[in-house]
PDB file with one MODEL, atoms N, CA, C and O in Angstrom:
MODEL        1
ATOM      1  N   MET A   1       9.594  -7.802   3.449  1.00  0.00           N
ATOM      2  CA  MET A   1       9.005  -7.114   3.095  1.00  0.00           C
ATOM      3  C   MET A   1       9.482  -6.537   1.450  1.00  0.00           C
ATOM      4  O   MET A   1      10.633  -6.101   1.452  1.00  0.00           O
ATOM      5  N   PRO A   2       9.001  -6.495   0.512  1.00  0.00           N
ATOM      6  CA  PRO A   2       9.711  -6.024  -0.405  1.00  0.00           C
ATOM      7  C   PRO A   2      10.669  -5.000  -0.057  1.00  0.00           C
ATOM      8  O   PRO A   2      10.801  -4.287   0.938  1.00  0.00           O
ATOM      9  N   GLU A   3      11.274  -5.112  -1.092  1.00  0.00           N
ATOM     10  CA  GLU A   3      13.280  -4.116  -1.177  1.00  0.00           C
ATOM     11  C   GLU A   3      12.923  -2.269  -1.050  1.00  0.00           C
ATOM     12  O   GLU A   3      13.435  -1.313  -0.467  1.00  0.00           O
ATOM     13  N   SER A   4      11.471  -2.553  -2.189  1.00  0.00           N
ATOM     14  CA  SER A   4      11.164  -1.114  -2.515  1.00  0.00           C
ATOM     15  C   SER A   4      10.589   0.069  -1.584  1.00  0.00           C
ATOM     16  O   SER A   4      10.519   1.274  -1.824  1.00  0.00           O
ATOM     17  N   LEU A   5      10.209  -0.643  -0.473  1.00  0.00           N
ATOM     18  CA  LEU A   5       9.916   0.067   0.342  1.00  0.00           C
ATOM     19  C   LEU A   5      10.783   0.915   0.585  1.00  0.00           C
ATOM     20  O   LEU A   5      11.930   0.766   0.162  1.00  0.00           O
ATOM     21  N   SER A   6      10.285   2.353   1.574  1.00  0.00           N
ATOM     22  CA  SER A   6      10.904   2.997   2.104  1.00  0.00           C
ATOM     23  C   SER A   6      11.613   2.912   3.055  1.00  0.00           C
ATOM     24  O   SER A   6      12.155   1.820   2.885  1.00  0.00           O
ATOM     25  N   ASP A   7      12.113   3.460   4.257  1.00  0.00           N
ATOM     26  CA  ASP A   7      12.412   3.731   5.550  1.00  0.00           C
ATOM     27  C   ASP A   7      10.701   3.816   6.162  1.00  0.00           C
ATOM     28  O   ASP A   7      10.176   2.873   6.754  1.00  0.00           O
ATOM     29  N   ARG A   8      10.123   4.910   5.926  1.00  0.00           N
ATOM     30  CA  ARG A   8       9.153   4.849   6.077  1.00  0.00           C
ATOM     31  C   ARG A   8       8.297   4.732   6.035  1.00  0.00           C
ATOM     32  O   ARG A   8       7.455   5.429   6.602  1.00  0.00           O
ATOM     33  N   ASP A   9       7.976   3.192   4.901  1.00  0.00           N
ATOM     34  CA  ASP A   9       7.011   2.500   4.566  1.00  0.00           C
ATOM     35  C   ASP A   9       7.213   1.657   5.589  1.00  0.00           C
ATOM     36  O   ASP A   9       6.307   1.048   6.159  1.00  0.00           O
ATOM     37  N   ARG A  10       8.567   1.577   5.901  1.00  0.00           N
ATOM     38  CA  ARG A  10       8.355   0.103   6.501  1.00  0.00           C
ATOM     39  C   ARG A  10       8.267   0.157   7.434  1.00  0.00           C
ATOM     40  O   ARG A  10       7.785  -0.836   7.978  1.00  0.00           O
ATOM     41  N   ARG A  11       8.809   1.786   8.640  1.00  0.00           N
ATOM     42  CA  ARG A  11       8.374   2.156   9.657  1.00  0.00           C
ATOM     43  C   ARG A  11       7.353   1.742   9.955  1.00  0.00           C
ATOM     44  O   ARG A  11       7.285   0.968  10.909  1.00  0.00           O
ATOM     45  N   ILE A  12       6.004   2.182   9.112  1.00  0.00           N
ATOM     46  CA  ILE A  12       4.396   2.068   8.854  1.00  0.00           C
ATOM     47  C   ILE A  12       3.943   1.003   9.112  1.00  0.00           C
ATOM     48  O   ILE A  12       3.417   0.639  10.164  1.00  0.00           O
ATOM     49  N   ASP A  13       4.141   0.359   8.040  1.00  0.00           N
ATOM     50  CA  ASP A  13       4.198  -1.273   8.520  1.00  0.00           C
ATOM     51  C   ASP A  13       4.957  -1.433   9.498  1.00  0.00           C
ATOM     52  O   ASP A  13       5.007  -2.568   9.023  1.00  0.00           O
ATOM     53  N   ARG A  14       5.997  -1.465  10.929  1.00  0.00           N
ATOM     54  CA  ARG A  14       6.128  -2.527  11.829  1.00  0.00           C
ATOM     55  C   ARG A  14       5.342  -1.688  13.129  1.00  0.00           C
ATOM     56  O   ARG A  14       5.362  -2.298  14.198  1.00  0.00           O
ATOM     57  N   GLN A  15       4.584  -0.210  13.124  1.00  0.00           N
ATOM     58  CA  GLN A  15       3.619  -0.105  14.091  1.00  0.00           C
ATOM     59  C   GLN A  15       2.511  -0.707  13.682  1.00  0.00           C
ATOM     60  O   GLN A  15       2.138  -1.708  14.295  1.00  0.00           O
ATOM     61  N   THR A  16       1.744  -0.206  12.537  1.00  0.00           N
ATOM     62  CA  THR A  16       0.631  -1.253  12.163  1.00  0.00           C
ATOM     63  C   THR A  16       1.105  -3.214  12.201  1.00  0.00           C
ATOM     64  O   THR A  16       0.355  -4.102  11.794  1.00  0.00           O
ATOM     65  N   ARG A  17       1.891  -3.336  12.536  1.00  0.00           N
ATOM     66  CA  ARG A  17       2.187  -5.160  13.162  1.00  0.00           C
ATOM     67  C   ARG A  17       1.900  -4.805  13.871  1.00  0.00           C
ATOM     68  O   ARG A  17       0.671  -4.733  13.858  1.00  0.00           O
ATOM     69  N   ASP A  18       2.777  -4.050  15.570  1.00  0.00           N
ATOM     70  CA  ASP A  18       2.917  -3.892  16.652  1.00  0.00           C
ATOM     71  C   ASP A  18       1.423  -3.280  17.166  1.00  0.00           C
ATOM     72  O   ASP A  18       0.948  -3.823  18.164  1.00  0.00           O
ATOM     73  N   MET A  19       0.432  -1.856  16.352  1.00  0.00           N
ATOM     74  CA  MET A  19      -0.927  -2.302  17.205  1.00  0.00           C
ATOM     75  C   MET A  19      -1.934  -3.205  16.902  1.00  0.00           C
ATOM     76  O   MET A  19      -2.956  -3.161  17.586  1.00  0.00           O
ATOM     77  N   ALA A  20      -1.792  -4.436  15.540  1.00  0.00           N
ATOM     78  CA  ALA A  20      -1.875  -5.621  15.670  1.00  0.00           C
ATOM     79  C   ALA A  20      -1.735  -6.474  16.682  1.00  0.00           C
ATOM     80  O   ALA A  20      -2.598  -7.071  17.325  1.00  0.00           O
ATOM     81  N   GLN A  21      -0.761  -6.481  16.755  1.00  0.00           N
ATOM     82  CA  GLN A  21      -0.430  -7.246  18.484  1.00  0.00           C
ATOM     83  C   GLN A  21      -1.374  -7.230  19.459  1.00  0.00           C
ATOM     84  O   GLN A  21      -2.122  -8.041  20.005  1.00  0.00           O
ATOM     85  N   GLN A  22      -1.086  -5.900  19.530  1.00  0.00           N
ATOM     86  CA  GLN A  22      -1.335  -4.918  21.530  1.00  0.00           C
ATOM     87  C   GLN A  22      -2.641  -5.522  20.787  1.00  0.00           C
ATOM     88  O   GLN A  22      -2.677  -6.752  20.790  1.00  0.00           O
ATOM     89  N   ALA A  23      -3.721  -4.860  20.149  1.00  0.00           N
ATOM     90  CA  ALA A  23      -4.859  -5.269  20.127  1.00  0.00           C
ATOM     91  C   ALA A  23      -5.734  -6.243  20.014  1.00  0.00           C
ATOM     92  O   ALA A  23      -6.947  -6.083  19.881  1.00  0.00           O
ATOM     93  N   LYS A  24      -4.722  -8.051  20.095  1.00  0.00           N
ATOM     94  CA  LYS A  24      -4.791  -9.091  19.597  1.00  0.00           C
ATOM     95  C   LYS A  24      -5.518  -8.675  18.555  1.00  0.00           C
ATOM     96  O   LYS A  24      -6.424  -7.855  18.704  1.00  0.00           O
ATOM     97  N   LEU A  25      -5.259  -9.100  17.601  1.00  0.00           N
ATOM     98  CA  LEU A  25      -6.097  -8.486  16.277  1.00  0.00           C
ATOM     99  C   LEU A  25      -5.580  -9.802  15.661  1.00  0.00           C
ATOM    100  O   LEU A  25      -6.348 -10.754  15.518  1.00  0.00           O
ATOM    101  N   ASP A  26      -4.084  -9.873  15.240  1.00  0.00           N
ATOM    102  CA  ASP A  26      -3.589 -11.579  15.001  1.00  0.00           C
ATOM    103  C   ASP A  26      -4.234 -12.550  15.995  1.00  0.00           C
ATOM    104  O   ASP A  26      -4.861 -12.316  17.028  1.00  0.00           O
ATOM    105  N   SER A  27      -3.809 -14.059  15.216  1.00  0.00           N
ATOM    106  CA  SER A  27      -4.007 -14.595  15.961  1.00  0.00           C
ATOM    107  C   SER A  27      -2.254 -15.516  16.030  1.00  0.00           C
ATOM    108  O   SER A  27      -2.012 -16.723  16.017  1.00  0.00           O
ATOM    109  N   ASP A  28      -1.655 -14.747  16.075  1.00  0.00           N
ATOM    110  CA  ASP A  28       0.230 -14.663  16.905  1.00  0.00           C
ATOM    111  C   ASP A  28       0.727 -14.241  17.596  1.00  0.00           C
ATOM    112  O   ASP A  28       0.197 -13.516  18.438  1.00  0.00           O
ATOM    113  N   LEU A  29       1.417 -14.387  17.573  1.00  0.00           N
ATOM    114  CA  LEU A  29       2.890 -12.555  18.172  1.00  0.00           C
ATOM    115  C   LEU A  29       3.656 -12.922  17.021  1.00  0.00           C
ATOM    116  O   LEU A  29       4.526 -12.058  16.909  1.00  0.00           O
ATOM    117  N   GLU A  30       3.815 -14.106  15.745  1.00  0.00           N
ATOM    118  CA  GLU A  30       4.725 -13.949  14.737  1.00  0.00           C
ATOM    119  C   GLU A  30       4.185 -14.267  12.836  1.00  0.00           C
ATOM    120  O   GLU A  30       4.541 -14.881  11.830  1.00  0.00           O
ATOM    121  N   SER A  31       2.750 -13.021  13.523  1.00  0.00           N
ATOM    122  CA  SER A  31       2.093 -13.568  11.919  1.00  0.00           C
ATOM    123  C   SER A  31       2.230 -11.528  11.423  1.00  0.00           C
ATOM    124  O   SER A  31       2.718 -10.698  12.190  1.00  0.00           O
ATOM    125  N   MET A  32       1.923 -11.348  10.667  1.00  0.00           N
ATOM    126  CA  MET A  32       2.587 -10.830   9.483  1.00  0.00           C
ATOM    127  C   MET A  32       1.824  -9.689   8.952  1.00  0.00           C
ATOM    128  O   MET A  32       1.866  -9.971   7.754  1.00  0.00           O
ATOM    129  N   VAL A  33       1.077  -8.464   9.034  1.00  0.00           N
ATOM    130  CA  VAL A  33       0.865  -7.503   8.662  1.00  0.00           C
ATOM    131  C   VAL A  33       1.270  -7.282   7.283  1.00  0.00           C
ATOM    132  O   VAL A  33       2.415  -7.041   6.901  1.00  0.00           O
ATOM    133  N   PRO A  34      -0.183  -7.426   6.299  1.00  0.00           N
ATOM    134  CA  PRO A  34       0.429  -7.400   5.043  1.00  0.00           C
ATOM    135  C   PRO A  34       0.937  -6.131   4.669  1.00  0.00           C
ATOM    136  O   PRO A  34       0.493  -5.409   5.562  1.00  0.00           O
ATOM    137  N   PRO A  35       1.837  -5.145   3.619  1.00  0.00           N
ATOM    138  CA  PRO A  35       2.376  -3.940   3.543  1.00  0.00           C
ATOM    139  C   PRO A  35       1.011  -3.657   3.313  1.00  0.00           C
ATOM    140  O   PRO A  35       0.006  -4.340   3.113  1.00  0.00           O
ATOM    141  N   ARG A  36       1.347  -2.067   3.429  1.00  0.00           N
ATOM    142  CA  ARG A  36       0.390  -1.081   3.838  1.00  0.00           C
ATOM    143  C   ARG A  36      -0.295  -0.987   1.545  1.00  0.00           C
ATOM    144  O   ARG A  36      -1.442  -0.869   1.115  1.00  0.00           O
ATOM    145  N   TRP A  37       1.066  -1.113   0.743  1.00  0.00           N
ATOM    146  CA  TRP A  37       0.762  -0.967  -0.371  1.00  0.00           C
ATOM    147  C   TRP A  37       1.946  -1.797  -1.198  1.00  0.00           C
ATOM    148  O   TRP A  37       2.916  -2.107  -0.507  1.00  0.00           O
ATOM    149  N   ARG A  38       1.980  -2.238  -2.764  1.00  0.00           N
ATOM    150  CA  ARG A  38       2.673  -3.011  -3.441  1.00  0.00           C
ATOM    151  C   ARG A  38       2.940  -2.414  -4.895  1.00  0.00           C
ATOM    152  O   ARG A  38       2.186  -1.642  -5.487  1.00  0.00           O
ATOM    153  N   ALA A  39       4.527  -3.071  -5.503  1.00  0.00           N
ATOM    154  CA  ALA A  39       4.414  -2.091  -6.633  1.00  0.00           C
ATOM    155  C   ALA A  39       3.177  -2.345  -7.492  1.00  0.00           C
ATOM    156  O   ALA A  39       3.033  -1.514  -8.388  1.00  0.00           O
ATOM    157  N   SER A  40       2.166  -3.393  -7.416  1.00  0.00           N
ATOM    158  CA  SER A  40       1.700  -3.832  -8.441  1.00  0.00           C
ATOM    159  C   SER A  40       0.251  -2.334  -8.430  1.00  0.00           C
ATOM    160  O   SER A  40      -0.409  -2.004  -9.415  1.00  0.00           O
ATOM    161  N   THR A  41       0.148  -1.736  -7.045  1.00  0.00           N
ATOM    162  CA  THR A  41      -0.288  -1.493  -6.384  1.00  0.00           C
ATOM    163  C   THR A  41      -0.514   0.359  -7.036  1.00  0.00           C
ATOM    164  O   THR A  41      -1.373   1.220  -7.229  1.00  0.00           O
ATOM    165  N   VAL A  42       0.834   0.111  -7.142  1.00  0.00           N
ATOM    166  CA  VAL A  42       1.466   1.550  -7.678  1.00  0.00           C
ATOM    167  C   VAL A  42       1.019   1.773  -9.364  1.00  0.00           C
ATOM    168  O   VAL A  42       0.584   2.782  -9.917  1.00  0.00           O
ATOM    169  N   ILE A  43       1.292   0.520  -9.872  1.00  0.00           N
ATOM    170  CA  ILE A  43       0.860   0.092 -11.658  1.00  0.00           C
ATOM    171  C   ILE A  43      -1.030   1.053 -11.246  1.00  0.00           C
ATOM    172  O   ILE A  43      -1.537   2.095 -11.660  1.00  0.00           O
ATOM    173  N   VAL A  44      -1.431   0.096 -10.383  1.00  0.00           N
ATOM    174  CA  VAL A  44      -2.828  -0.113 -11.247  1.00  0.00           C
ATOM    175  C   VAL A  44      -3.507   1.519 -10.214  1.00  0.00           C
ATOM    176  O   VAL A  44      -4.675   1.735  -9.891  1.00  0.00           O
ATOM    177  N   VAL A  45      -2.489   2.241  -9.985  1.00  0.00           N
ATOM    178  CA  VAL A  45      -3.398   3.871  -9.953  1.00  0.00           C
ATOM    179  C   VAL A  45      -2.708   4.450 -10.672  1.00  0.00           C
ATOM    180  O   VAL A  45      -3.167   5.587 -10.786  1.00  0.00           O
ATOM    181  N   LEU A  46      -1.861   4.330 -11.232  1.00  0.00           N
ATOM    182  CA  LEU A  46      -0.749   4.797 -12.881  1.00  0.00           C
ATOM    183  C   LEU A  46      -2.158   4.713 -13.780  1.00  0.00           C
ATOM    184  O   LEU A  46      -3.000   5.607 -13.866  1.00  0.00           O
ATOM    185  N   LEU A  47      -2.189   3.496 -14.379  1.00  0.00           N
ATOM    186  CA  LEU A  47      -3.483   3.095 -15.142  1.00  0.00           C
ATOM    187  C   LEU A  47      -4.616   4.141 -14.702  1.00  0.00           C
ATOM    188  O   LEU A  47      -4.850   5.271 -15.129  1.00  0.00           O
ATOM    189  N   ILE A  48      -5.194   3.438 -13.779  1.00  0.00           N
ATOM    190  CA  ILE A  48      -5.964   4.182 -12.598  1.00  0.00           C
ATOM    191  C   ILE A  48      -6.547   6.558 -13.823  1.00  0.00           C
ATOM    192  O   ILE A  48      -7.509   7.048 -14.414  1.00  0.00           O
ATOM    193  N   VAL A  49      -4.756   7.075 -13.317  1.00  0.00           N
ATOM    194  CA  VAL A  49      -4.711   7.565 -12.943  1.00  0.00           C
ATOM    195  C   VAL A  49      -5.367   8.336 -14.999  1.00  0.00           C
ATOM    196  O   VAL A  49      -6.258   9.092 -15.385  1.00  0.00           O
ATOM    197  N   ALA A  50      -4.135   7.446 -15.740  1.00  0.00           N
ATOM    198  CA  ALA A  50      -3.770   7.543 -17.320  1.00  0.00           C
ATOM    199  C   ALA A  50      -4.661   7.530 -17.563  1.00  0.00           C
ATOM    200  O   ALA A  50      -4.759   8.265 -18.546  1.00  0.00           O
ATOM    201  N   THR A  51      -6.553   6.710 -17.050  1.00  0.00           N
ATOM    202  CA  THR A  51      -7.239   6.548 -17.904  1.00  0.00           C
ATOM    203  C   THR A  51      -7.976   8.089 -17.585  1.00  0.00           C
ATOM    204  O   THR A  51      -8.336   8.873 -18.463  1.00  0.00           O
ATOM    205  N   LEU A  52      -8.082   8.276 -16.320  1.00  0.00           N
ATOM    206  CA  LEU A  52      -9.007  10.190 -15.762  1.00  0.00           C
ATOM    207  C   LEU A  52      -8.309  10.922 -16.869  1.00  0.00           C
ATOM    208  O   LEU A  52      -8.974  11.526 -17.710  1.00  0.00           O
ATOM    209  N   VAL A  53      -7.160  10.899 -16.902  1.00  0.00           N
ATOM    210  CA  VAL A  53      -6.844  12.108 -18.185  1.00  0.00           C
ATOM    211  C   VAL A  53      -6.734  11.759 -18.941  1.00  0.00           C
ATOM    212  O   VAL A  53      -6.226  12.698 -19.554  1.00  0.00           O
ATOM    213  N   ALA A  54      -6.822  10.720 -19.820  1.00  0.00           N
ATOM    214  CA  ALA A  54      -7.310  10.490 -21.033  1.00  0.00           C
ATOM    215  C   ALA A  54      -8.593  10.738 -21.134  1.00  0.00           C
ATOM    216  O   ALA A  54      -9.008  10.788 -22.292  1.00  0.00           O
ATOM    217  N   MET A  55      -9.594  10.964 -20.034  1.00  0.00           N
ATOM    218  CA  MET A  55     -11.116  10.925 -20.715  1.00  0.00           C
ATOM    219  C   MET A  55     -10.975  12.496 -20.675  1.00  0.00           C
ATOM    220  O   MET A  55     -10.880  13.056 -21.767  1.00  0.00           O
ATOM    221  N   LEU A  56     -10.959  13.028 -19.886  1.00  0.00           N
ATOM    222  CA  LEU A  56     -10.799  14.609 -19.021  1.00  0.00           C
ATOM    223  C   LEU A  56     -10.106  14.993 -20.855  1.00  0.00           C
ATOM    224  O   LEU A  56     -10.851  15.681 -21.554  1.00  0.00           O
ATOM    225  N   VAL A  57      -9.077  14.636 -21.331  1.00  0.00           N
ATOM    226  CA  VAL A  57      -8.783  15.253 -22.922  1.00  0.00           C
ATOM    227  C   VAL A  57      -9.868  15.546 -23.623  1.00  0.00           C
ATOM    228  O   VAL A  57     -10.513  16.567 -23.859  1.00  0.00           O
ATOM    229  N   SER A  58      -9.963  13.781 -24.065  1.00  0.00           N
ATOM    230  CA  SER A  58     -11.241  13.846 -25.372  1.00  0.00           C
ATOM    231  C   SER A  58     -12.136  14.554 -24.660  1.00  0.00           C
ATOM    232  O   SER A  58     -12.650  15.328 -25.468  1.00  0.00           O
ATOM    233  N   ILE A  59     -12.871  14.813 -23.005  1.00  0.00           N
ATOM    234  CA  ILE A  59     -14.075  15.451 -23.313  1.00  0.00           C
ATOM    235  C   ILE A  59     -13.913  17.155 -23.864  1.00  0.00           C
ATOM    236  O   ILE A  59     -14.800  17.752 -24.473  1.00  0.00           O
ATOM    237  N   PHE A  60     -12.597  17.726 -23.491  1.00  0.00           N
ATOM    238  CA  PHE A  60     -12.060  19.162 -23.593  1.00  0.00           C
ATOM    239  C   PHE A  60     -11.206  19.325 -24.709  1.00  0.00           C
ATOM    240  O   PHE A  60     -10.782  20.472 -24.856  1.00  0.00           O
ATOM    241  N   PHE A  61     -10.835  18.458 -25.555  1.00  0.00           N
ATOM    242  CA  PHE A  61     -10.251  18.933 -26.712  1.00  0.00           C
ATOM    243  C   PHE A  61     -10.531  17.728 -27.648  1.00  0.00           C
ATOM    244  O   PHE A  61     -10.154  17.756 -28.820  1.00  0.00           O
TER     245      PHE A  61
ENDMDL
END
């Protein structure tokens, strides 16, 4: 797991893995469910928000 994840994020990822294992959604007990988000996701979201703000500014000003 990336070091940038907070304890809350790690706990949620652990819960997600545990639920997948209990529901037998994974092929073996050692498989990992990917993290909820990673740095690239944050960058993409910030770029989308910046684009939307720029569009709103260009419409109103």
